[in-house]
C-alpha positions in Angstrom: 10.6 -61.7 -6.5 7.7 -60.5 -4.1 4.1 -61.5 -4.2 2.4 -58.0 -4.7 -1.0 -59.3 -3.6 -0.3 -57.7 -0.2 -1.3 -54.4 -1.6 -4.5 -55.3 -3.4 -7.8 -55.1 -1.7 -9.8 -58.4 -0.9 -13.0 -59.0 -3.2 -15.8 -56.7 -2.4 -17.6 -58.3 0.7 -21.4 -58.4 1.3 -22.4 -55.0 2.4 -23.0 -55.1 6.2 -25.6 -52.7 7.7 -23.0 -51.8 10.3 -20.2 -51.0 7.8 -18.1 -48.0 8.3 -19.8 -45.2 6.4 -17.4 -43.1 4.2 -18.2 -40.2 2.1 -15.6 -38.9 -0.5 -16.0 -35.1 -1.6 -13.6 -34.4 -4.5 -14.2 -32.5 -7.6 -12.2 -35.1 -9.7 -14.9 -37.4 -10.5 -12.3 -40.3 -11.6 -10.3 -39.9 -8.2 -13.4 -39.9 -6.1 -14.8 -43.0 -7.6 -11.3 -44.7 -7.5 -11.2 -44.0 -3.7 -14.9 -45.0 -3.1 -14.5 -48.2 -4.8 -11.3 -48.9 -2.8 -13.4 -48.4 0.4 -16.0 -50.6 -0.7 -13.6 -53.5 -1.5 -12.6 -53.2 2.2 -16.3 -53.5 3.2 -17.3 -50.0 3.6 -20.5 -48.3 2.6 -19.7 -45.3 0.6 -21.2 -42.2 -1.1 -19.3 -39.6 -3.4 -19.8 -35.9 -4.0 -18.0 -34.0 -6.7 -18.7 -30.7 -5.2 -18.7 -29.2 -1.7 -22.1 -28.2 -1.6 -23.5 -31.6 -2.8 -21.0 -33.1 -0.1 -22.8 -30.9 2.5 -26.2 -32.3 1.6 -25.1 -35.8 1.6 -23.5 -35.4 4.9 -27.0 -34.8 6.3 -28.7 -37.8 4.3 -25.9 -40.3 4.4 -24.6 -39.7 7.9 -21.0 -40.9 7.4 -18.6 -41.5 10.2 -15.5 -40.7 7.8 -15.4 -37.7 5.3 -12.4 -37.3 2.8 -12.6 -33.9 1.4 -10.3 -32.6 -1.3 -8.7 -29.2 -0.4 -9.0 -27.5 -3.7 -12.5 -27.6 -5.2 -14.2 -24.7 -7.3 -17.2 -24.2 -5.4 -15.9 -24.3 -1.7 -12.4 -25.3 -0.7 -12.0 -28.0 2.0 -11.7 -25.8 4.9 -15.1 -24.1 4.1 -16.6 -27.7 3.7 -15.4 -28.8 6.9 -16.4 -25.6 8.8 -19.9 -26.0 7.8 -19.9 -29.9 8.1 -18.8 -29.4 11.8 -22.0 -27.2 12.3 -24.1 -30.0 10.7 -22.6 -32.7 13.0 -23.1 -30.3 16.1 -26.7 -29.9 15.3 -27.1 -33.8 14.8 -25.2 -34.6 17.8 -22.6 -36.7 15.6 -18.9 -37.0 15.7 -17.3 -37.5 12.3 -13.6 -37.9 11.5 -12.5 -35.5 8.5 -9.5 -36.1 6.3 -8.1 -33.4 4.0 -6.8 -34.4 0.6 -4.3 -32.1 -1.0 -2.0 -32.3 -4.2 0.4 -30.2 -1.6 1.3 -26.7 -1.8 1.5 -23.9 0.9 -2.1 -23.2 1.2 -2.6 -26.3 3.7 -0.5 -27.5 6.4 -1.1 -30.1 9.1 -1.4 -27.2 11.5 -3.9 -25.4 9.5 -6.0 -28.4 8.6 -5.9 -29.5 12.3 -7.0 -25.8 13.1 -9.9 -26.0 10.6 -11.0 -29.3 12.1 -9.7 -31.7 10.1 -8.5 -35.0 11.9 -5.8 -35.8 9.3 -4.1 -34.6 6.3 -3.2 -36.7 3.2 -1.1 -35.7 0.2 -2.0 -37.0 -3.2 -1.0 -39.4 -4.7 -2.6 -41.2 -2.1 -0.8 -44.3 -0.3 -3.0 -47.5 0.5 -1.2 -48.0 3.7 -2.3 -44.3 4.9 -5.8 -44.8 3.9 -6.2 -48.0 5.7 -4.6 -46.5 8.7 -7.4 -43.7 8.5 -9.9 -46.5 8.1 -8.8 -48.3 11.3 -8.4 -45.0 13.1 -12.3 -44.2 12.3 -13.3 -47.7 13.4 -10.6 -49.4 15.5 -10.3 -53.3 14.9 -12.8 -53.6 12.1 -15.1 -51.6 9.7 -18.0 -53.9 10.4 -19.6 -53.2 13.7 -21.2 -56.8 13.6 -17.7 -58.5 14.1 -18.9 -61.4 11.9 -16.1 -60.9 9.5 -13.0 -58.8 9.4 -12.9 -56.3 6.6 -9.3 -56.3 6.5 -7.5 -59.5 5.8 -4.0 -59.9 7.0 -1.5 -59.2 3.9 0.5 -62.2 2.7 3.8 -61.3 1.2 6.3 -64.0 0.3 9.8 -63.0 -0.7 11.8 -65.6 -2.6 15.4 -65.5 -2.8 16.2 -65.8 -6.5 19.8 -65.1 -6.8 21.8 -67.9 -8.5 23.7 -70.4 -6.1 27.3 -70.8 -7.1 
């Protein structure tokens, strides 16, 4: 039997003014909120937009370091969003990491996502390990720039051999 707490996020810590700023742009409200809450549990400051256009407005106001963009949205697809977002970043002199979220299909590949300006492509359903790897890539070492308390705690996994001994 294994302890599944290794995959559970820690309790939501106090928000640091130096927390990694993450924007989630996805037309699925439940999925976007869930992703945002997961990141908040790991100490990130988050904002959510349910359309590409609103996401671009939030990009200017929230100034995220990391943006997750759903590929297939009704108002703008992820490629259109990241193309406009890169122009906003250039005007502001910012470097932002962009992650494309997709349910799969031939419309988007690692190559086309990279060519469009995405730093990473993740397939839904999302894997917590992949998401944490992206957070660490955005802010290596820790999500809190203050360094006061680590935003990620080491996972503890305990395996117990429960096979009967004869």
